[in-house]
C-alpha distance (Angstrom), angle and dihedral (degrees) to the residues before:
residue distance angle dihedral
M1 . . .
L2 3.79 . .
F3 3.78 119.2 .
R4 3.77 127.6 -165.5
S5 3.79 104.3 -141.0
T6 3.79 141.2 29.1
S7 3.75 133.2 -107.4
A8 3.76 123.2 -121.1
A9 3.78 94.5 -103.5
Q10 3.76 95.8 45.6
A11 3.81 96.1 42.1
A12 3.77 88.4 55.3
L13 3.80 89.4 59.0
L14 3.81 96.1 64.2
F15 3.78 91.1 100.6
L16 3.82 89.7 58.6
S17 3.80 94.9 56.6
V18 3.79 114.5 109.2
A19 3.81 125.1 -176.7
A20 3.77 113.8 -124.4
P21 3.82 117.5 -135.8
Q22 3.77 113.6 -101.7
S23 3.76 112.0 -124.8
A24 3.77 121.4 -141.7
L25 3.77 111.3 -97.3
A26 3.79 127.3 -163.4
A27 3.81 115.9 -109.4
L28 3.78 92.9 10.4
Y29 3.80 115.9 116.9
T30 3.78 122.1 -164.8
S31 3.84 96.2 -144.5
P32 3.81 140.4 2.4
E33 3.80 88.0 -104.6
A34 3.81 91.3 55.4
A35 3.78 90.5 47.8
F36 3.77 93.2 47.4
S37 3.80 91.4 60.1
H38 3.82 93.8 49.5
V39 3.78 108.3 29.6
S40 3.80 117.6 76.6
R41 3.79 95.6 -177.5
T42 3.80 118.4 102.2
T43 3.82 92.9 169.2
Y44 3.81 129.0 52.3
D45 3.78 131.3 176.3
Y46 3.79 89.0 -119.8
V47 3.78 133.8 15.1
I48 3.80 113.6 -162.0
V49 3.78 118.6 -162.5
G50 3.81 113.3 -153.4
A51 3.83 129.4 24.4
G52 3.79 99.7 -140.3
A53 3.79 127.6 113.2
A54 3.80 95.6 -51.9
G55 3.80 98.6 34.9
G56 3.78 91.4 51.7
V57 3.80 92.2 52.0
L58 3.80 92.6 49.2
A59 3.79 94.2 46.6
N60 3.77 89.9 54.4
R61 3.78 100.3 40.4
L62 3.82 97.3 43.7
T63 3.78 93.6 49.7
E64 3.79 91.4 54.2
N65 3.80 83.2 93.3
S66 3.80 103.7 69.3
S67 3.78 92.6 -152.3
I68 3.81 92.2 61.4
K69 3.86 116.4 89.9
V70 3.80 116.4 -150.4
L71 3.80 132.4 -174.9
L72 3.82 117.7 -160.4
L73 3.82 116.1 -163.8
E74 3.80 121.9 -163.8
A75 3.81 126.0 -179.4
G76 3.81 93.0 -154.3
S77 3.75 132.9 62.7
S78 3.81 131.6 -79.5
D79 3.82 93.9 -121.0
Y80 3.82 97.0 119.0
N81 3.81 89.8 134.1
N82 3.80 90.8 64.2
T83 3.81 109.6 132.0
N84 3.78 92.0 -126.2
I85 3.75 88.5 58.8
E86 3.78 96.6 44.3
I87 3.83 98.0 48.6
P88 3.84 109.0 77.4
W89 3.79 94.0 -153.8
L90 3.81 92.0 58.0
A91 3.83 93.9 58.7
P92 3.84 93.0 113.1
V93 3.79 93.8 60.4
L94 3.78 90.0 62.3
T95 3.80 93.2 67.8
G96 3.77 108.2 92.4
S97 3.80 91.3 13.4
T98 3.77 130.3 118.8
F99 3.82 86.6 -86.8
D100 3.83 92.7 62.6
W101 3.79 127.0 80.6
N102 3.84 86.3 -144.5
Y103 3.79 96.4 -145.7
T104 3.82 121.0 178.9
T105 3.78 127.9 -155.3
T106 3.77 126.3 -132.2
P107 3.82 116.1 -97.4
Q108 3.81 104.9 -66.6
V109 3.80 113.4 -133.0
G110 3.79 91.5 -157.7
M111 3.80 90.2 54.1
N112 3.75 99.9 50.9
D113 3.79 92.8 -87.6
R114 3.80 93.0 -63.2
S115 3.82 119.0 152.0
I116 3.81 111.5 -131.3
G117 3.77 126.2 -146.4
Y118 3.77 115.7 -120.6
A119 3.79 116.1 -153.6
R120 3.83 115.7 -156.4
G121 3.79 125.3 165.6
K122 3.81 119.7 -104.2
V123 3.80 102.4 -175.3
L124 3.77 136.3 69.6
G125 3.77 104.2 -57.2
G126 3.81 92.2 32.7
S127 3.76 113.2 -147.1
T128 3.80 91.1 -8.6
S129 3.79 84.6 71.7
I130 3.80 96.7 54.3
N131 3.82 106.3 26.7
Y132 3.78 128.2 96.9
M133 3.77 93.0 -96.7
I134 3.79 95.7 -124.0
Y135 3.79 111.8 169.3
T136 3.79 114.2 -145.2
R137 3.79 126.6 145.3
G138 3.79 96.4 -164.5
A139 3.78 130.5 -124.3
K140 3.78 128.4 -50.4
D141 3.79 89.0 -121.3
D142 3.83 92.3 54.4
Y143 3.79 91.8 62.0
D144 3.83 93.8 40.6
R145 3.77 88.0 54.9
W146 3.84 90.6 52.1
A147 3.80 87.7 53.2
S148 3.82 91.5 49.8
V149 3.81 95.2 46.5
T150 3.82 93.0 48.2
G151 3.77 98.9 36.5
D152 3.80 88.6 -128.4
S153 3.82 115.1 119.6
G154 3.82 88.6 -163.2
W155 3.79 88.0 82.5
N156 3.79 94.5 58.2
W157 3.77 123.2 111.5
N158 3.77 96.3 -104.6
N159 3.76 92.7 57.0
M160 3.80 97.3 36.8
F161 3.79 90.6 50.1
T162 3.85 85.7 70.7
Y163 3.80 89.1 59.2
L164 3.78 93.9 41.5
K165 3.77 89.0 58.4
K166 3.80 94.3 39.8
L167 3.81 92.9 59.5
E168 3.78 99.2 49.4
N169 3.73 139.4 85.7
F170 3.79 99.6 -174.0
T171 3.78 101.0 -176.0
N172 3.72 124.6 163.8
S173 3.74 124.1 -134.9
P174 3.84 115.0 -129.5
N175 3.81 85.1 -121.7
V176 3.85 90.3 70.6
Q177 3.80 108.1 97.6
N178 3.80 119.1 -145.1
A179 3.76 91.7 -1.9
S180 3.83 92.9 166.7
L181 3.81 89.3 65.1
K182 3.80 93.4 50.3
F183 3.85 101.1 55.7
S184 3.78 140.6 8.6
S185 3.78 109.8 -109.0
N186 3.82 94.2 -161.1
L187 3.81 89.6 65.5
H188 3.82 93.3 57.2
S189 3.77 142.0 65.9
T190 3.83 131.3 -141.3
S191 3.76 96.0 -165.9
G192 3.78 103.9 72.3
P193 3.82 130.6 93.6
V194 3.84 101.9 -111.0
G195 3.76 111.9 86.1
A196 3.80 115.0 -141.2
G197 3.75 142.3 155.1
L198 3.79 147.4 137.6
P199 3.81 128.4 -63.8
Q200 3.83 111.6 -72.3
V201 3.79 97.1 -153.6
S202 3.80 123.4 66.1
L203 3.78 115.3 -143.3
P204 3.82 130.0 -155.5
I205 3.80 92.3 -115.7
D206 3.81 92.2 56.8
Q207 3.79 96.1 80.9
I208 3.79 91.6 38.8
A209 3.77 90.2 55.9
L210 3.79 91.2 47.3
N211 3.80 89.0 52.4
A212 3.81 89.8 49.8
Q213 3.78 90.1 51.1
Q214 3.74 90.7 54.6
E215 3.78 91.4 49.3
L216 3.82 91.4 50.8
S217 3.78 99.3 30.8
S218 3.77 95.4 136.9
E219 3.80 90.7 63.5
F220 3.80 96.7 29.6
P221 3.77 108.6 34.6
F222 3.80 117.1 -171.7
N223 3.79 113.5 -103.0
Q224 3.78 112.0 -165.5
D225 3.78 94.3 -159.3
V226 3.79 125.1 21.3
N227 3.80 89.0 -164.4
S228 3.80 96.6 60.5
G229 3.81 91.8 98.4
D230 3.81 93.1 -98.3
M231 3.78 107.5 81.7
I232 3.81 100.6 179.0
G233 3.76 119.5 121.3
F234 3.79 143.4 27.7
S235 3.83 115.5 -43.1
W236 3.75 147.7 151.4
T237 3.80 118.2 -85.7
P238 3.82 119.3 -114.8
F239 3.78 119.6 -156.5
A240 3.80 138.2 -165.9
I241 3.77 87.2 -114.0
Q242 3.77 122.4 121.5
N243 3.79 130.5 175.9
G244 3.79 87.2 1.8
A245 3.85 94.2 -60.4
R246 3.79 136.7 99.8
S247 3.78 117.4 -90.7
N248 3.79 113.8 -146.1
S249 3.78 138.8 160.1
A250 3.80 90.9 -98.1
R251 3.78 93.6 58.4
D252 3.78 98.5 33.4
Y253 3.83 103.5 37.6
I254 3.82 112.1 11.5
Q255 3.78 102.6 41.0
P256 3.87 94.2 52.6
A257 3.79 88.8 52.6
L258 3.80 96.5 48.3
S259 3.79 93.3 87.9
R260 3.78 90.7 59.9
S261 3.79 112.2 102.5
N262 3.82 91.5 -144.9
L263 3.82 95.1 65.0
D264 3.80 124.9 79.2
V265 3.82 119.8 -175.9
I266 3.79 122.3 -166.9
V267 3.77 118.9 -171.8
G268 3.81 124.4 -168.8
A269 3.79 86.3 41.3
Q270 3.79 114.9 128.6
V271 3.80 115.6 -168.8
T272 3.76 113.0 -132.8
K273 3.78 99.8 -174.0
V274 3.78 146.4 -25.2
V275 3.81 116.6 -114.9
K276 3.79 137.3 -141.8
T277 3.79 108.6 -120.1
S278 3.79 100.6 178.9
S279 3.76 144.0 -28.2
Q280 3.78 131.4 -105.3
G281 3.80 118.6 -164.3
G282 3.83 89.3 -20.5
V283 3.82 91.7 -52.4
P284 3.83 117.5 118.8
V285 3.79 115.5 -114.8
V286 3.80 106.4 -144.9
R287 3.79 109.0 -166.0
G288 3.80 101.7 130.4
V289 3.83 128.6 96.2
Q290 3.74 131.8 -168.2
Y291 3.80 120.7 -159.7
T292 3.78 140.2 167.7
S293 3.79 142.2 -176.3
G294 3.79 95.5 -121.8
P295 3.77 148.3 -36.8
N296 3.79 114.3 -37.3
K297 3.82 91.0 7.2
Y298 3.77 126.9 127.3
V299 3.80 113.5 -73.8
Y300 3.76 114.8 -134.0
S301 3.79 125.6 -155.7
V302 3.77 129.9 -151.6
Q303 3.82 134.3 170.9
A304 3.78 134.6 -147.4
S305 3.78 118.6 -143.3
K306 3.79 90.9 -154.9
E307 3.83 112.7 17.8
V308 3.75 147.9 -16.3
I309 3.82 108.9 -141.3
L310 3.82 120.7 -161.8
S311 3.79 111.9 -150.3
A312 3.81 96.6 155.3
G313 3.82 94.5 123.1
A314 3.76 135.6 -107.9
I315 3.79 91.3 -56.3
G316 3.79 102.0 34.7
S317 3.81 99.8 43.7
P318 3.85 97.4 52.8
Q319 3.81 90.4 44.1
I320 3.81 91.5 54.0
L321 3.80 91.2 47.3
L322 3.79 92.4 50.3
L323 3.82 91.9 47.4
S324 3.78 86.8 53.3
G325 3.82 95.2 52.2
I326 3.79 94.8 -103.5
G327 3.78 108.8 127.2
P328 3.82 139.9 45.8
K329 3.79 104.1 -1.8
A330 3.77 94.9 -142.6
Q331 3.80 92.2 54.6
C332 3.80 93.6 48.3
T333 3.80 95.1 47.5
S334 3.81 92.1 45.5
H335 3.81 86.4 64.5
G336 3.81 92.9 45.1
I337 3.80 92.4 -104.8
S338 3.79 114.7 141.7
S339 3.76 108.9 -120.2
L340 3.78 110.2 -118.5
V341 3.82 98.7 172.5
D342 3.79 124.0 6.7
L343 3.82 101.6 -136.0
P344 3.82 109.5 162.8
D345 3.84 94.8 -169.0
V346 3.80 97.7 59.8
G347 3.81 106.0 113.7
Q348 3.82 93.2 8.6
N349 3.83 131.1 103.6
M350 3.84 93.7 47.8
Q351 3.81 111.8 175.9
D352 3.76 135.7 177.7
H353 3.81 142.1 161.0
P354 3.81 118.3 -102.4
L355 3.80 117.0 -137.7
L356 3.81 135.6 -156.6
T357 3.79 132.0 -172.5
T358 3.83 126.1 -156.6
N359 3.78 125.3 176.3
Y360 3.77 136.1 -141.0
K361 3.82 128.2 -160.1
V362 3.83 110.4 -132.0
S363 3.78 132.2 -160.5
S364 3.81 95.6 -135.8
D365 3.79 122.2 92.3
D366 3.82 90.2 -156.4
T367 3.78 105.5 89.3
L368 3.80 134.6 115.1
D369 3.80 88.8 -99.8
N370 3.80 84.7 86.3
L371 3.78 90.0 73.2
G372 3.75 88.3 66.5
S373 3.81 98.6 39.9
D374 3.82 97.6 43.6
P375 3.84 113.1 54.8
E376 3.76 91.7 -176.1
L377 3.80 91.5 56.4
A378 3.82 90.9 46.8
A379 3.81 90.6 50.8
Q380 3.80 90.6 50.1
Q381 3.80 91.4 51.1
L382 3.80 91.4 47.7
A383 3.80 90.1 51.8
L384 3.80 90.3 48.1
W385 3.80 90.6 53.2
Q386 3.79 93.1 45.8
N387 3.79 92.9 49.6
S388 3.81 101.7 40.6
R389 3.82 110.5 -1.6
V390 3.81 93.5 -116.3
G391 3.81 136.2 110.8
D392 3.80 135.7 55.4
F393 3.78 93.5 -35.3
T394 3.82 89.0 70.3
L395 3.79 90.7 64.5
G396 3.77 128.2 107.4
A397 3.78 129.7 -155.8
C398 3.84 97.4 -63.3
N399 3.76 143.0 -10.8
Q400 3.80 96.2 -139.2
W401 3.73 139.8 24.1
A402 3.78 143.4 164.4
W403 3.80 132.1 -128.5
G404 3.78 118.7 -157.9
R405 3.78 147.1 177.5
L406 3.74 131.1 -144.4
P407 3.80 112.1 -106.2
S408 3.80 113.4 -95.6
N409 3.79 91.0 -116.2
D410 3.81 93.8 53.2
S411 3.80 110.7 139.1
I412 3.79 93.4 -121.9
F413 3.79 90.7 70.0
K414 3.78 90.9 65.9
A415 3.83 87.4 69.7
V416 3.83 104.8 22.5
S417 3.78 131.1 44.0
D418 3.77 115.1 -124.7
P419 3.86 104.9 -89.8
S420 3.78 93.9 -161.4
S421 3.78 121.9 105.3
G422 3.82 92.5 -121.9
S423 3.77 147.6 -56.8
T424 3.84 94.5 -54.5
A425 3.82 91.9 58.4
P426 3.81 119.3 82.4
H427 3.78 124.8 -131.0
Y428 3.79 91.7 -151.6
Q429 3.79 144.9 8.4
L430 3.85 130.7 -139.0
I431 3.80 119.1 -157.5
F432 3.81 121.2 -167.5
S433 3.82 111.5 -156.0
D434 3.75 124.3 -172.3
L435 3.81 97.4 -135.4
Y436 3.80 144.7 39.8
I437 3.80 112.6 -69.4
A438 3.81 124.4 175.9
F439 3.76 109.3 166.9
G440 3.76 90.9 -177.4
G441 3.79 90.9 65.8
G442 3.77 125.3 -129.1
S443 3.81 132.7 135.3
L444 3.77 116.6 -31.6
P445 3.81 114.3 -129.0
T446 3.76 125.2 -140.9
G447 3.77 120.2 -116.3
N448 3.76 136.3 50.3
F449 3.74 127.0 -53.8
L450 3.79 150.0 173.5
T451 3.77 119.2 -140.3
L452 3.80 125.1 -151.2
I453 3.80 113.2 -155.2
S454 3.82 112.2 -166.2
N455 3.81 118.2 -171.4
L456 3.79 136.3 -177.0
Y457 3.81 112.6 -128.5
T458 3.82 105.2 177.3
P459 3.83 103.4 51.6
V460 3.79 120.9 -175.3
S461 3.82 92.0 -168.6
R462 3.78 117.7 98.5
G463 3.78 130.9 -167.8
N464 3.76 140.1 177.4
L465 3.76 147.2 -133.5
T466 3.78 121.9 -133.4
L467 3.80 135.0 174.8
K468 3.80 119.5 -92.4
S469 3.81 91.5 -166.0
T470 3.80 142.9 -28.7
N471 3.81 89.9 -91.2
P472 3.81 106.7 106.2
F473 3.78 89.6 -152.2
D474 3.82 92.0 60.1
Y475 3.75 107.8 91.8
P476 3.79 113.3 -120.6
I477 3.80 123.3 -111.8
I478 3.83 104.2 -91.3
N479 3.75 117.2 -161.4
P480 3.84 113.6 164.9
G481 3.82 91.1 174.3
L482 3.80 92.2 -134.8
L483 3.85 116.1 -161.3
S484 3.80 90.9 -5.6
D485 3.84 103.0 119.2
E486 3.77 113.4 131.9
G487 3.81 95.4 -133.6
G488 3.78 92.2 57.1
F489 3.80 95.9 -128.0
D490 3.78 95.1 134.1
I491 3.84 98.3 52.9
H492 3.81 89.8 40.3
T493 3.80 91.8 54.1
M494 3.80 92.8 44.7
R495 3.75 88.0 53.7
E496 3.78 94.0 48.1
A497 3.79 90.8 46.6
L498 3.82 91.2 56.0
K499 3.80 89.6 48.0
A500 3.82 90.7 50.0
G501 3.85 90.2 50.3
R502 3.78 90.0 50.7
R503 3.79 91.2 51.1
F504 3.80 90.2 52.2
L505 3.79 91.8 50.7
Q506 3.81 91.0 47.9
A507 3.81 91.8 61.8
P508 3.82 112.3 121.9
A509 3.82 90.8 -111.4
W510 3.86 88.5 72.6
D511 3.82 95.9 49.8
S512 3.81 96.0 102.9
W513 3.79 94.2 37.8
I514 3.78 109.5 44.8
V515 3.81 115.5 61.5
S516 3.81 99.4 -178.9
E517 3.78 145.4 -44.5
Y518 3.79 107.8 -80.4
G519 3.78 131.6 -142.4
D520 3.77 134.1 4.6
S521 3.80 94.4 -30.6
A522 3.79 90.1 68.5
N523 3.81 88.4 69.6
A524 3.81 92.8 53.4
K525 3.83 101.3 96.4
T526 3.79 109.5 140.7
D527 3.76 123.5 60.9
E528 3.80 90.1 -108.9
Q529 3.80 92.0 50.9
I530 3.76 91.7 48.3
E531 3.80 91.7 51.2
D532 3.77 90.9 48.7
F533 3.82 90.1 51.3
I534 3.81 91.1 50.1
R535 3.80 94.3 50.0
A536 3.81 90.1 48.6
N537 3.81 96.6 46.7
A538 3.81 113.0 21.1
L539 3.79 119.6 115.7
V540 3.75 131.5 175.7
V541 3.81 137.2 -91.9
N542 3.80 91.4 -136.3
H543 3.79 98.1 -120.1
V544 3.79 94.6 137.2
S545 3.79 108.6 176.2
G546 3.81 146.9 152.7
T547 3.81 102.4 48.4
V548 3.82 93.6 128.1
G549 3.80 96.3 26.1
M550 3.74 124.9 -176.1
G551 3.78 122.5 -122.1
K552 3.76 140.6 161.4
K553 3.82 116.7 -37.3
G554 3.80 120.4 -83.3
T555 3.79 110.4 -3.4
T556 3.81 115.0 108.8
A557 3.84 98.5 -174.6
Q558 3.79 115.5 132.8
G559 3.80 111.0 -80.9
S560 3.84 94.0 22.3
G561 3.80 95.8 97.7
A562 3.81 132.9 -100.3
L563 3.80 93.7 -116.0
N564 3.76 134.6 58.8
P565 3.82 116.1 -125.1
D566 3.83 89.1 -94.4
L567 3.84 88.8 57.6
T568 3.78 94.5 -110.6
V569 3.83 113.9 141.2
K570 3.78 110.3 -104.8
G571 3.76 114.5 -113.4
T572 3.77 94.6 21.4
I573 3.80 140.2 87.0
G574 3.81 121.8 -142.1
L575 3.82 97.7 17.3
R576 3.81 127.0 105.3
V577 3.82 135.6 168.3
V578 3.79 118.6 -144.5
D579 3.79 115.7 175.8
A580 3.81 141.2 74.4
S581 3.81 90.6 -61.6
A582 3.82 86.0 74.5
F583 3.82 94.1 63.8
P584 3.79 108.2 110.3
F585 3.80 86.5 -160.1
V586 3.77 124.7 19.9
P587 3.83 107.4 -116.8
A588 3.81 117.8 -113.1
A589 3.76 87.4 -113.0
H590 3.79 143.3 65.2
T591 3.77 103.4 -66.3
M592 3.79 106.8 -136.7
I593 3.81 97.1 89.0
P594 3.82 95.8 42.3
T595 3.83 86.5 52.9
Y596 3.80 92.0 50.7
A597 3.83 89.3 48.8
L598 3.79 93.1 47.4
A599 3.80 89.2 53.0
E600 3.79 93.7 46.2
R601 3.82 90.0 56.3
A602 3.82 90.7 42.2
A603 3.81 89.6 56.6
D604 3.79 89.8 56.4
L605 3.83 91.4 46.1
I606 3.81 90.6 50.8
K607 3.78 93.2 48.1
A608 3.84 91.3 48.5
A609 3.82 91.4 48.7
H610 3.81 91.3 56.8
S611 3.80 100.5 34.9
H612 3.83 96.1 109.7
């Protein structure tokens, strides 16, 4: 989960953030210029563009064979050991930092023509280095729908569950109380690279929320493990946090591979285009890559003998394809780009999860707001983390949450078909955070608070990405089309999610804790008022997906997907896209783990394709 703004407590910690020195790492070059003076290779077996979740997986898995030579290109820096990145509690300060691409959407019609900030990671680890580390696999039905849409049963839950377990090291800290009641150990692995676990610090609201769940168990059933494949219900929140520090693809996949002589990593290297190197049976072979360190700098070229793999994310990958003439022909030619492959779906099918925060004044003076209002306490917690990796600075956004579905007889289904993948996939998410959070900014009140975050997870709305110019350093035009669906499902479900969250917080268990709803949302009573409040205040979780979606093999007609089921780019040879842009439907979950799993399977598909 990537959020745009900081909370009061976390924003107040900026002065405590200290950059850690970056140690020298073998096979990692700090710029294209530095690499050029040391690297003699101009051809690799694989060139991977982007060192985020997917790129990190591929760099590690493909170099397991010592005879395979891999180049990993990353536009951002190598500073994944920065203290702000390592400390979970400081995640909010990363948004808008040097580690963030700082994209902005077009004015969103469904959000009162507001432009929304889009946070995407620009550092080794990509968005896994700046997100909120939330660890969700997604629903069984999400993967089964991928399999149905692509015609490839390898994407179904049963097969992908193998990869979901392969990637994880779900190890509990001894600080986690009653861990066996909070997750199902038989569903997890402790032998994979990605460190994960449950929150280490118990909060006063934890037991209150458990009591509320019991009081409202018919609407909010207890779910022992949100990662079982059935996400519905109230559960504990797992995070990609281990030993008190952030887990990311840089630490868990790239760093272990850096000692291998067959991997070169170049940071500060922005790819400007992929290049046709030959033709085979009239089909373009695209195994060339051009990259540079900045505007008006020297442009370097490199070739892959086997494949070029774009893992630049759901914004970066389609932009590179369009700059290379791979995408809607009319769009490419309108910018003077020669059309290489007419693929109408490149840049289309953009999806994301809208987000809303509402706040509640509480009677207790024991909330995480105190980390922002008490500098001495914050300094103590920082020292505790630095000395032993324990304490409040190990926490993520929440300890508990709930995932829900609209009732089957909801009035919206008289007009709109259920857009979810099935009964195991939630329509919405409710997060209960033990402090004041206002991602839209504004003045920060004094006192103690609880924040309800209500998010839509099965959006009908679709958007697109188009080129602004032929300059690769000009950000593309990003229009996710948030809350714009004609049938009104998205705004309806956002409204019902907020109402469900209010019902949960009105359970008797909260009577002595919650004083009242705080701020403008408290005046939103009627359905119309609630919808107006949502359109004026909603933001986005930053799970942008689907912009180079996979579909059934071969056909390139609009709506059929830009990728084959094996993630190869239709109409090309030697080019593949492996990242969240490949999702045909965004999972009803936080997208980091589905992206890891997609890349784990992709690594096996790539190896199999070149096994002769």
